[in-house]
C-alpha positions as CSV (number, residue, x, y, z in Angstrom):
1,M,67.1,45.1,22.4
2,E,63.3,45.7,23.9
3,V,60.7,43.4,22.1
4,L,57.7,44.9,20.3
5,G,54.6,45.1,23.1
6,K,51.3,46.1,22.8
7,N,52.4,50.1,21.7
8,F,54.7,50.4,18.7
9,M,57.1,52.7,20.6
10,G,60.6,51.8,18.9
11,F,59.3,50.5,16.0
12,T,60.7,52.6,13.4
13,P,64.0,51.0,13.3
14,L,62.6,47.6,13.1
15,I,61.4,49.0,9.7
16,I,64.5,50.0,8.9
17,L,66.4,46.8,10.2
18,F,64.2,44.6,8.2
19,G,63.7,47.3,5.0
20,I,60.0,47.8,4.9
21,N,59.7,50.9,3.2
22,I,56.8,52.4,5.2
23,S,56.3,55.0,7.6
24,A,55.9,54.7,11.3
25,N,52.1,55.7,11.4
26,A,51.7,53.3,8.8
27,A,53.2,50.6,10.2
28,S,51.3,51.3,13.2
29,K,48.3,51.1,11.4
30,S,49.0,48.0,9.2
31,A,50.5,46.4,12.2
32,E,46.9,46.5,13.6
33,N,44.5,45.5,10.1
34,D,46.7,44.0,7.8
35,S,47.2,40.5,8.3
36,E,49.7,39.9,5.4
37,F,52.1,42.3,7.3
38,Q,51.4,40.8,10.6
39,F,52.3,37.4,9.1
40,Q,55.5,39.1,7.5
41,M,56.8,40.3,10.9
42,G,56.4,36.7,12.3
43,C,58.4,35.1,9.9
44,K,60.9,37.8,10.4
45,F,61.6,37.1,14.1
46,Y,60.8,33.1,13.3
47,S,63.8,33.3,10.6
48,P,67.3,31.5,11.4
49,T,68.8,33.8,9.3
50,N,67.4,36.9,11.2
51,R,70.1,38.0,13.8
52,L,67.6,39.3,16.4
53,R,65.3,36.2,15.9
54,D,62.7,35.8,18.5
55,Y,59.8,33.2,18.6
56,R,57.8,34.7,21.6
57,E,57.7,38.1,19.1
58,A,57.0,35.3,15.9
59,V,53.9,34.0,18.1
60,H,52.8,37.7,19.3
61,W,52.4,38.4,15.6
62,L,51.5,35.2,13.8
63,T,48.6,35.0,16.6
64,K,47.3,38.4,15.2
65,S,47.5,37.1,11.5
66,A,45.6,34.3,12.5
67,K,43.1,35.7,14.4
68,Q,42.2,37.8,11.4
69,G,42.2,34.4,9.1
70,H,45.4,34.3,7.4
71,V,45.8,30.9,6.2
72,K,49.6,30.4,6.7
73,A,50.0,32.4,10.0
74,Q,47.4,29.9,11.0
75,G,49.5,27.0,10.0
76,M,52.8,28.5,11.2
77,L,51.1,29.3,14.7
78,G,50.0,26.1,14.9
79,L,53.3,24.4,14.3
80,C,54.3,27.1,17.3
81,H,52.3,25.3,19.5
82,F,53.1,21.9,18.1
83,S,56.8,22.1,18.8
84,G,56.8,24.7,21.6
85,R,58.5,27.7,20.3
86,G,58.0,30.9,21.5
87,T,54.7,29.4,23.5
88,P,54.2,26.4,25.7
89,L,54.0,23.5,23.8
90,N,50.0,22.8,23.5
91,F,49.1,19.8,21.1
92,K,45.3,20.8,21.2
93,Q,46.3,24.3,20.3
94,A,48.5,22.9,17.6
95,A,45.0,21.3,16.6
96,Y,42.7,24.0,16.6
97,W,45.1,26.7,14.2
98,L,46.5,23.3,12.1
99,N,43.0,22.4,11.5
100,L,41.4,26.1,10.6
101,A,44.3,26.1,7.6
102,A,44.1,22.5,6.6
103,D,40.2,23.4,5.8
104,K,41.7,26.3,3.6
105,N,43.6,23.6,1.9
106,D,47.0,24.4,3.1
107,P,48.8,21.2,2.5
108,I,51.6,21.8,4.8
109,A,48.8,22.0,7.3
110,Q,46.9,18.8,6.1
111,Y,49.5,17.1,6.4
112,S,50.2,18.3,10.0
113,M,46.8,17.2,11.2
114,G,47.5,13.7,9.3
115,T,50.2,13.2,12.0
116,L,47.9,14.7,14.8
117,Y,45.6,11.9,14.0
118,T,48.5,9.2,13.5
119,H,49.6,9.5,17.2
120,G,46.5,11.3,19.1
121,Q,48.4,14.8,19.9
122,G,45.9,17.2,20.6
123,V,43.0,15.0,18.7
124,T,41.6,11.3,19.6
125,K,43.7,9.5,17.4
126,N,42.2,7.9,14.1
127,P,43.9,6.3,11.6
128,T,41.1,6.6,8.9
129,M,41.2,10.3,9.4
130,A,44.9,10.9,9.7
131,A,44.9,9.1,6.1
132,E,42.3,11.7,4.8
133,F,44.6,14.5,5.8
134,Y,47.8,12.5,4.1
135,L,45.6,12.4,0.7
136,K,44.5,16.1,0.9
137,A,48.1,17.4,0.7
138,A,49.6,14.2,-1.3
139,I,46.9,15.5,-4.2
140,Q,48.9,19.0,-4.1
141,G,52.4,17.2,-3.9
142,H,53.5,17.3,-0.4
143,A,56.1,14.5,-0.3
144,A,55.8,13.6,3.2
145,A,52.6,13.2,3.0
146,Q,52.6,11.1,-0.1
147,T,55.2,9.1,2.0
148,N,52.4,8.5,5.1
149,L,49.9,7.9,2.3
150,G,51.6,5.1,0.7
151,A,52.9,3.7,4.2
152,A,48.6,3.5,5.4
153,L,48.2,1.6,1.9
154,E,50.6,-0.6,2.6
155,S,49.9,-1.4,5.9
156,G,46.1,-0.9,5.3
157,N,46.2,1.5,8.7
158,G,42.3,3.9,8.3
159,V,42.6,2.6,4.2
160,I,41.9,-0.6,2.5
161,Q,44.7,-1.8,1.7
162,N,46.5,-1.7,-1.4
163,L,50.0,-2.3,-2.3
164,T,49.7,-0.9,-5.9
165,E,48.3,2.4,-4.9
166,A,51.0,2.5,-1.8
167,T,53.8,2.0,-4.5
168,R,52.4,4.5,-6.5
169,W,52.3,7.1,-4.0
170,Y,56.0,6.2,-2.6
171,R,57.3,6.8,-6.0
172,K,55.7,10.5,-6.4
173,A,57.3,11.3,-3.1
174,A,60.4,9.6,-4.1
175,K,60.6,11.0,-7.5
176,Q,60.8,14.4,-5.1
177,G,63.7,13.1,-3.7
178,Y,62.2,12.0,-0.2
179,A,64.6,9.7,1.2
180,T,62.0,7.9,3.2
181,A,59.7,7.5,0.2
182,Q,63.0,6.1,-1.9
183,L,63.7,3.6,0.7
184,N,60.2,2.4,1.4
185,L,60.0,2.0,-3.0
186,G,63.2,-0.1,-2.4
187,K,62.1,-2.0,-0.2
188,M,58.7,-2.6,-2.4
189,Y,61.0,-3.6,-5.4
190,A,63.0,-6.3,-2.6
191,S,59.9,-7.7,-2.1
192,G,57.7,-7.8,-5.1
193,R,55.2,-6.0,-3.1
194,G,52.8,-3.7,-5.2
195,V,55.5,-4.4,-8.1
196,H,57.3,-7.0,-9.9
197,K,60.1,-8.0,-7.7
198,D,63.3,-6.5,-9.0
199,S,66.5,-6.4,-6.7
200,T,68.5,-4.0,-9.3
201,K,65.7,-1.4,-8.8
202,A,65.3,-2.2,-5.0
203,A,69.2,-1.6,-5.4
204,E,69.2,1.6,-7.4
205,W,66.7,3.3,-4.8
206,Y,68.4,2.7,-1.6
207,A,71.3,4.2,-3.4
208,T,69.3,7.1,-3.7
209,A,68.3,7.1,-0.5
210,A,71.7,6.5,0.9
211,E,73.2,9.8,-1.0
212,Q,71.1,11.6,1.6
213,D,72.8,9.9,4.9
214,D,69.4,7.4,5.1
215,A,71.0,5.2,7.7
216,R,68.3,2.6,7.0
217,A,69.4,2.7,3.0
218,Q,72.6,3.2,3.7
219,F,72.4,-0.8,5.4
220,L,70.7,-2.1,3.2
221,L,72.6,-0.9,0.0
222,G,75.7,-2.7,2.1
223,T,73.4,-5.6,2.3
224,C,73.0,-5.7,-1.6
225,Y,76.6,-5.2,-2.1
226,Y,77.2,-8.2,0.4
227,F,75.0,-10.4,-1.3
228,G,75.5,-9.5,-4.7
229,S,71.8,-8.6,-5.0
230,G,71.0,-5.9,-7.1
231,R,74.5,-5.0,-7.4
232,P,77.7,-7.3,-8.1
233,Q,79.0,-8.4,-5.0
234,D,81.7,-5.9,-3.4
235,F,83.0,-6.7,-0.1
236,V,84.6,-3.6,-0.1
237,L,81.8,-1.3,-1.0
238,A,79.3,-3.5,1.5
239,Y,81.6,-2.8,4.3
240,K,81.4,1.1,3.4
241,W,78.0,1.5,3.6
242,I,77.4,-0.8,6.3
243,K,80.1,1.3,8.2
244,L,78.2,4.6,7.5
245,S,75.0,3.4,8.6
246,A,76.3,2.4,11.6
247,K,78.0,5.6,12.4
248,S,74.6,7.1,12.1
249,G,73.6,5.1,15.0
250,H,71.4,1.9,13.1
251,N,71.5,-1.0,15.3
252,T,71.6,-3.7,12.9
253,A,74.6,-2.3,11.0
254,Q,76.3,-1.8,13.9
255,E,75.9,-5.7,14.8
256,Y,76.2,-6.5,11.5
257,L,79.6,-4.6,10.5
258,P,82.0,-7.4,12.2
259,T,80.8,-9.4,9.6
260,A,81.1,-7.4,6.8
261,A,84.8,-6.5,8.3
262,A,85.7,-9.8,8.0
263,K,85.8,-10.4,4.1
264,L,88.0,-7.7,4.2
265,N,91.8,-8.2,4.2
266,P,93.5,-5.4,5.6
267,K,94.7,-3.6,1.8
268,Q,90.7,-3.9,1.4
269,L,90.0,-2.6,5.2
270,V,92.0,0.4,4.6
271,E,90.5,1.5,1.3
272,A,86.9,0.8,2.6
273,Q,87.7,3.4,5.7
274,K,89.0,6.0,3.3
275,M,86.2,5.9,1.0
276,P,84.4,9.7,1.3
277,S,80.6,9.5,2.8
278,P,78.0,11.0,0.5
279,S,77.8,14.4,2.4
280,K,81.3,15.0,1.5
């Protein structure tokens, strides 16, 4: 099928397909002037559920919308440049469009700008600027930004180190179900950094992240069972979680798996191998 170009020949069938109830003439006018219409068209072509998905056409419409100041279009266009979807990968262009959206308080764009400053992609590497953008998005409830802000506060990277504040932000993201934050919060409880040391709570947070197939948390939960730290000592469960982590490619888990297996008799080993993974 021919994609949309500068003229709008063949536009009516697409309108019918997408379920947009407007005439061809109205569509042509909307396409030229209506940034929301253009944004929605971009989303349609970008959507993985659309059998006519076309990233280049998505970028075409998102660019039209973004140039008219549509915040979400600017953010999505920036992410397209960042990932090289529908347009050549270009971190400078990604930073340009994402910064426009971030200035208008879009949390996804703010988080994305934080990652660009963290890694020096399209902008000069600047951990202070990264933390500032993470904070802006974190205040709006963006879980990944809350986690990254927590990591900055934990390490003192770009901000003054504050373990209590790091824990507070990890907890906010962890309560939203963000696995990395759950893992990090567990580590804080295990080490007593920013909170009172509590091996039981550490194991609880590891378990929550492990159930989401986080390989790092699965390994740490396995060690909790192995050593009886925060969990009753159980070599079968220790093997189960360490094996799941190893299967996901966690190097330390792969190295430790034979040690965990050595604690099991043949019957226990069969039992552990039959245990379902969290995703099943």
